[in-house]
C-alpha positions in Angstrom: 82.0 94.1 73.4 82.8 97.3 71.5 81.0 100.6 71.4 78.8 102.2 68.4 78.9 106.2 68.5 78.4 107.5 72.0 78.1 111.4 72.3 79.1 112.4 76.2 78.7 115.6 77.7 79.6 116.7 81.6 76.1 115.9 82.7 74.6 113.0 80.6 75.0 110.4 78.1 73.1 110.5 75.4 73.0 106.8 73.2 73.3 107.1 69.5 73.8 103.3 69.6 74.1 100.5 71.8 77.1 97.7 72.6 77.7 95.8 69.5 77.5 91.9 70.4 75.5 92.4 73.6 72.9 89.9 73.8 69.8 92.1 74.6 67.4 89.4 73.6 68.0 87.7 77.2 66.1 90.9 78.7 63.4 91.1 76.3 60.9 89.1 78.6 62.0 90.3 81.9 62.7 93.8 81.6 59.4 95.1 79.9 59.6 98.8 80.2 62.6 98.9 82.4 64.6 97.9 79.2 65.5 101.4 78.1 66.7 102.4 81.4 69.0 99.3 81.6 70.2 99.7 78.4 71.3 103.2 79.0 72.9 102.4 82.1 75.1 99.5 80.3 76.0 101.9 77.8 77.2 104.2 80.2 79.1 101.4 82.3 80.7 100.2 79.0 82.1 103.9 78.7 83.7 103.7 81.9 85.4 100.1 80.7 86.6 102.2 77.5 88.3 104.5 79.9 89.6 102.0 81.9 91.2 100.1 79.3 92.1 102.9 76.8 92.3 105.9 78.9 90.4 109.3 79.0 89.8 111.0 75.8 90.4 114.6 75.2 90.2 117.2 72.8 93.5 118.1 71.4 94.3 122.1 71.4 95.8 124.1 69.0 95.0 122.4 65.7 96.1 124.7 62.9 96.7 123.9 59.2 97.9 120.1 58.4 99.5 119.9 61.7 98.5 117.1 63.7 98.3 116.7 67.0 99.6 113.9 69.6 96.7 111.8 71.2 98.6 109.6 73.5 96.1 108.4 76.4 97.8 108.2 79.7 96.1 105.6 82.1 96.4 106.8 85.4 92.7 105.4 86.1 94.0 101.9 85.5 97.0 102.2 87.8 95.1 103.9 90.1 92.2 101.2 90.5 94.5 98.1 90.1 96.7 99.2 93.2 93.3 99.7 95.1 92.4 96.3 94.1 95.5 94.5 95.0 95.8 96.4 98.3 92.2 95.3 99.6 92.3 91.4 98.1 95.7 90.7 96.9 96.3 89.0 100.5 92.9 86.9 100.4 90.5 87.4 103.7 90.4 84.8 106.0 86.6 83.0 105.7 86.0 81.8 108.6 83.4 79.1 110.4 83.5 79.6 113.9 81.1 78.0 116.4 79.3 80.0 118.8 79.5 76.9 121.7 82.9 76.3 123.5 82.1 72.5 123.6 84.4 70.2 121.5 81.6 68.8 119.4 80.5 72.0 118.5 84.2 72.7 117.5 84.4 69.7 115.4 81.6 70.2 113.4 82.4 74.1 113.0 86.0 72.6 111.6 84.6 70.0 109.2 82.2 72.8 107.5 85.2 74.6 107.4 87.4 72.3 105.6 84.1 72.2 102.9 84.0 75.3 102.7 87.8 75.8 102.0 87.6 73.1 99.4 84.9 74.9 97.6 86.8 78.5 97.5 89.6 76.6 96.5 87.7 74.8 93.5 86.2 78.0 92.5 89.5 80.0 92.2 88.1 82.6 94.6 91.4 84.2 95.7 92.5 85.3 92.1 88.7 86.1 90.8 88.0 87.9 93.7 91.0 90.8 92.9 89.4 91.0 89.3 85.8 90.9 90.9 87.2 94.2 93.2 88.4 95.9 89.9 85.0 95.4 88.0 82.8 96.9 91.2 85.1 100.0 91.2 84.8 100.3 87.1 81.1 98.9 86.7 79.5 99.7 90.3 78.6 96.5 91.1 79.0 92.8 90.9 77.4 89.6 91.5 78.5 86.7 93.5 76.1 83.4 93.1 76.8 79.8 94.7 75.5 76.8 93.0 75.7 73.1 92.4 77.5 71.7 89.1 77.2 68.3 88.3 80.7 68.0 87.4 82.4 70.8 89.9 80.5 70.2 93.1 79.5 73.5 95.0 80.7 76.8 92.7 81.1 80.1 93.5 80.4 82.4 90.5 81.5 86.0 90.0 80.1 88.3 87.5 80.4 92.1 86.3 77.5 94.5 85.8 77.6 93.9 82.3 76.9 90.5 83.1 73.8 90.1 85.2 70.3 92.1 86.0 68.9 92.2 89.4 65.8 93.2 91.3 65.3 93.7 94.6 61.7 94.0 97.2 60.7 97.2 98.7 63.7 97.3 101.4 66.2 96.9 98.7 67.8 93.9 100.7 66.0 91.0 99.2 67.0 89.7 95.7 63.4 89.1 94.0 65.0 88.4 90.6 68.6 87.8 89.2 69.6 87.1 85.6 73.1 86.0 85.2 74.9 85.4 81.3 78.3 84.5 80.4 79.7 83.7 77.1 81.0 80.3 76.5 82.0 80.8 72.8 83.2 84.1 71.4 83.0 84.8 67.7 82.6 87.9 65.3 79.5 86.0 63.9 76.7 86.3 66.4 75.5 82.8 65.1 78.2 80.9 66.2 78.1 82.4 70.0 76.9 81.0 72.6 75.6 82.2 75.9 74.7 80.1 79.0 71.7 82.3 80.6 70.7 81.4 84.2 67.2 83.1 85.7 66.2 83.0 89.5 62.8 84.4 90.6 62.1 84.1 94.4 58.5 84.4 95.2 56.5 83.3 98.6 60.1 81.9 100.0 60.7 79.6 97.2 63.3 80.2 94.5 62.5 79.2 90.5 65.5 78.7 88.3 66.1 77.6 84.9 69.0 77.6 82.5 69.3 77.7 78.8 72.1 78.3 75.8 71.0 80.5 73.3 73.2 81.6 70.3 74.2 85.2 69.6 70.8 85.7 67.7 68.6 84.6 70.7 67.9 81.3 69.2 67.5 78.7 72.1 70.3 75.9 71.7 69.3 73.7 74.8 67.9 73.4 78.3 70.0 72.7 81.0 67.7 73.4 83.8 64.0 73.6 83.2 61.9 76.7 84.3 59.9 74.6 86.9 62.8 73.5 88.6 62.9 74.9 92.4 66.3 75.6 94.2 65.9 74.0 97.4 66.5 77.1 99.5 64.3 80.4 100.8 66.2 83.0 98.7 68.4 83.5 95.6 72.1 82.4 96.6 73.4 85.5 95.8 75.0 88.3 97.0 75.0 92.0 95.5 78.1 94.3 96.2 77.6 98.0 95.4 80.6 100.6 95.4 80.6 103.4 97.8 78.0 105.9 96.6 75.3 107.6 98.7 71.8 106.5 100.5 70.3 107.3 97.1 72.8 105.3 95.1 70.4 102.1 94.7 73.0 100.4 92.1 76.4 102.1 93.1 78.7 104.1 91.9 82.1 104.1 89.4 85.2 105.6 90.7 86.2 106.0 87.0 83.2 108.7 86.9 85.3 110.8 89.7 88.4 110.7 88.1 87.8 110.7 84.3 87.9 114.2 84.0 91.4 114.4 85.7 92.9 111.9 83.2 91.6 113.6 80.4 93.2 117.0 81.4 96.4 115.1 82.4 96.7 113.7 78.9 95.7 117.0 76.9 98.5 118.9 79.2 101.1 116.0 78.5 100.2 115.7 74.6 101.0 119.5 74.1 104.0 119.2 76.1 105.1 116.2 73.8 104.2 118.0 70.5 106.2 120.9 71.9 108.9 118.7 72.4 108.8 117.4 68.9 109.1 120.7 67.3 111.9 121.6 69.3 113.8 118.4 67.9 112.3 119.0 64.4 112.2 122.4 64.2 110.3 124.9 61.5 113.0 125.9 58.5 112.2 129.2 57.2 113.9 131.3 54.4 113.9 134.9 53.6 114.4 136.2 49.5 115.5 132.9 48.7 115.0 131.3 44.8 111.9 129.3 45.7 113.4 126.7 43.2 116.6 126.3 45.3 114.8 125.7 48.4 112.9 123.0 46.8 112.9 119.4 48.7 115.8 120.1 51.0 117.2 117.5 53.2 116.9 117.6 56.9 119.4 115.0 57.7 122.8 115.1 59.5 125.6 116.6 57.7 122.9 117.9 54.6 124.5 120.6 52.4 121.9 123.0 51.0 123.2 124.9 47.9 120.9 128.2 47.9 120.1 131.1 45.8 118.6 134.2 46.5 115.4 135.5 44.5 117.2 137.8 41.7 113.9 139.4 41.0 113.8 141.5 44.1 115.6 144.6 43.7 117.2 144.5 47.2 117.2 141.1 48.4 118.2 140.0 51.9 118.7 136.5 51.9 118.1 134.5 55.3 118.0 130.7 56.2 116.8 129.8 60.1 114.6 127.8 62.1 112.1 128.4 64.5 112.1 126.3 68.2 109.6 126.8 70.8 110.7 128.2 74.0 110.8 125.3 77.0 111.0 127.2 79.6 107.5 126.2 81.0 109.1 122.8 82.0 109.2 123.3 85.7 105.6 124.9 85.7 104.6 122.0 83.2 105.7 119.4 86.2 104.0 121.1 88.6 100.7 121.2 87.0 100.9 117.5 86.0 102.2 116.4 89.6 99.0 118.3 90.7 96.9 116.8 88.9 97.9 113.2 89.4 98.2 114.0 93.3 94.9 115.5 93.1 93.6 111.8 91.0 95.4 109.6 94.1 94.1 111.8 96.7 90.5 111.3 95.3 90.5 107.6 96.5 93.0 107.9 99.0 95.5 105.9 97.3 99.2 106.8 98.1 101.6 107.7 95.3 104.3 105.4 95.8 107.5 105.5 93.4 111.2 105.9 93.7 110.7 110.0 93.5 108.0 110.2 96.3 109.9 107.7 98.9 113.1 108.9 98.4 114.8 110.0 101.6 111.5 109.0 103.5 111.9 106.0 106.4 110.3 102.7 105.1 109.8 100.6 108.5 106.6 99.1 108.6 105.4 101.4 111.1 105.8 104.5 108.6 104.2 102.4 105.6 101.6 101.9 107.9 101.1 105.4 108.4 101.3 106.3 104.7 98.9 103.6 103.6 96.5 104.6 106.5 93.9 107.0 104.6 93.7 103.9 102.1 93.3 101.2 104.9 90.6 103.6 106.3 89.1 103.6 102.9 89.1 99.9 102.3 87.5 99.3 106.1 84.5 101.6 104.9 84.5 99.2 101.6 84.6 95.8 103.5 81.3 97.2 105.4 80.0 96.4 102.0 81.9 93.2 101.1 82.2 91.4 104.5 78.7 91.0 104.8 78.2 89.9 101.4 81.3 87.5 101.7 79.8 86.0 104.7 76.5 85.3 103.0 78.3 83.3 100.4 79.7 81.2 103.4 76.1 80.7 104.2 74.9 79.7 101.1 77.7 77.2 101.3 77.0 75.8 104.2 73.0 75.6 103.4 73.8 73.7 100.2 75.6 71.1 102.2 73.1 70.9 104.6 70.1 70.4 101.9 72.0 68.0 99.6 74.2 65.6 102.2 74.2 62.5 99.7 75.5 64.7 96.7 78.2 66.3 99.0 79.0 63.0 100.6 79.8 61.7 97.1 81.6 64.6 95.6 83.7 65.8 98.6 84.1 62.1 99.6 82.9 62.6 103.2 81.6 59.8 105.4 79.1 62.0 107.5 77.8 65.2 107.6 78.1 66.9 110.8 74.8 67.9 112.4 74.2 71.8 112.2 75.7 73.7 114.8 75.3 77.5 115.8 78.0 79.1 114.0 78.9 82.6 112.8 80.7 83.5 109.2 83.5 85.5 109.8 85.3 87.6 107.2 88.9 89.2 108.2 90.3 91.1 105.9 94.6 91.1 105.4 96.1 94.1 103.8 99.5 93.3 102.2 101.4 95.3 104.5 104.8 94.7 106.0 105.2 94.2 109.7 107.8 95.1 112.2 108.3 91.3 113.3 111.3 93.0 115.7 109.1 95.5 117.7 106.3 92.9 118.0 108.2 90.0 118.8 109.8 92.7 121.9 106.2 93.2 123.1 105.7 89.4 123.2 109.0 88.9 125.1 107.6 91.4 127.7 104.3 89.6 127.7 106.2 86.3 128.6 108.1 88.5 131.2 104.4 89.7 132.9 103.3 86.4 132.8 100.4 87.1 130.1 101.5 84.7 127.2 103.0 81.5 127.7 106.3 80.5 125.8 104.2 77.8 124.1 101.9 80.1 122.8 105.4 82.5 121.3 106.8 79.2 119.9 103.2 78.4 117.7 103.1 81.9 116.4 106.5 82.7 115.9 108.0 79.4 114.8 105.0 77.8 113.2 105.1 74.8 115.6 102.5 72.2 116.8 101.4 71.8 120.4 103.4 68.5 120.4 106.4 70.4 118.8 106.0 73.0 121.4 106.0 70.7 124.4 109.0 69.0 123.0 111.0 71.9 122.5 110.0 73.3 126.2 111.1 70.2 128.0 114.4 70.2 126.1 115.0 73.6 127.1 114.4 72.6 130.5 116.6 69.7 130.5 119.6 72.0 129.3 118.9 74.3 131.6 118.9 71.5 134.4 122.1 70.1 133.2 123.9 73.6 133.6 122.2 73.9 137.0 121.7 70.4 138.5 120.6 72.3 142.4 118.0 74.0 140.2 116.6 70.7 138.8 112.3 71.1 139.4 110.3 68.0 140.1 108.8 68.2 136.8 111.5 67.7 134.7 113.0 65.1 137.0 110.1 62.8 136.7 110.1 63.3 133.3 113.6 62.2 132.7 112.9 59.5 135.1 110.0 58.0 132.7 112.3 58.3 130.1 114.9 56.4 131.2 112.4 53.6 132.9 110.6 53.4 128.9 114.1 52.9 127.5 115.2 50.5 129.8 111.4 48.4 128.8 112.2 48.9 125.2 115.8 47.4 125.7 114.4 44.4 127.7 111.8 43.6 125.1 113.9 43.9 122.3 116.7 41.4 124.5 114.1 38.9 125.0 112.7 38.9 121.6 116.2 38.4 120.3 116.7 35.3 122.8 113.6 33.5 122.0 114.6 33.7 118.1 
């Protein structure tokens, strides 16, 4: 998608044109009088994506004569948003189905649902798309997650950026009443060759109507995948909208690009002025005084060049001179400090630590020190999870709802013998930040817990060595055997009985083998 002309100012965006190639026909019958406002917001969002991909624009200074200033955009915003998204979701959150009951049936049923949820998320490429969705949310103010059933793929979780869906909510702003999504299945410079899959959900009277059609780029209907009279077997639209930050009256989220774009614009402007000054220093202005203009024509500036010049004989008292004008670069330290302040302000605006070789030089890089360094970003991401967490939990609920309402399909698609009955469960989302742990210190604390009898050795082995229950029990038995071999007087009855049982079993096995051999 590309922009036509957009005139920007500090306070508004005046739309001269709209986004080329955008299928506005999709919203013709659904938005009505809201279409103008949506188009305006959509163009604003597209400008945020342009800044993310190309860098913030700026007005070069000191444009005189035939001088063409540099126009290199520094994409600091892009790096910051990528770092923020990676920190939040590069380690995918744990999507858990936890039973509220403690009985074995509840645990077994919850585990069965957990297995199906894991398969759905894996098939939906959930982890990789979640990181991309976070970037889209930070840039475009919001994203949508939708759960549906595909005849070919099973239950699928779809992600949509803010340029790919339109939604409406009820008066309380907490229940979806309308959702329209689209995605391009075929890209082309010719609109007639483009194809869009458009899905419409309408919720009313505790029922959800859905239709899905394919259009070309001109808005001509190609085919119908799901007719408009189809009723989704659910009471609400199986989708969750995640809004980015904002205040109470920011009903549709805010973009982090808006907070950072002026910093980046200034940063690029100052940096380009420095590049121009360095260019002038490497290629200084040459000047001549009282020289014959015919002898100074087309002088070579290559290394080792020789100039055969003549003074201007028409002057009474010529004072011929040849020289260069180079800019004074004494401002370098001040410039470096200014750029550093601007970049630091950008990072601090979103609480992302600026980590590089220069900033980390001479600092302690233990896990605890890095956690302290990343503490502001951790708090910021905890704040974002107040929005993301409930939305991801609703996705788990929708998946389980689809399982219960379509048992025959789920059995066939996921090859499950029997769908367990619904248990009283809790959908839980646990975030995992990409921070190193001080394992040695944690192990020391666990050793202390074992000594104080608040942690078992078996739990320690399962936690730190990844053992199963049986492996941990066998290892504990072997440790006890070796201790008793070194100190026979301390042999306890449990180990003695276990060893005696093993000896008896071994003798039985040997007798059975001997008897079978004699019979043969």
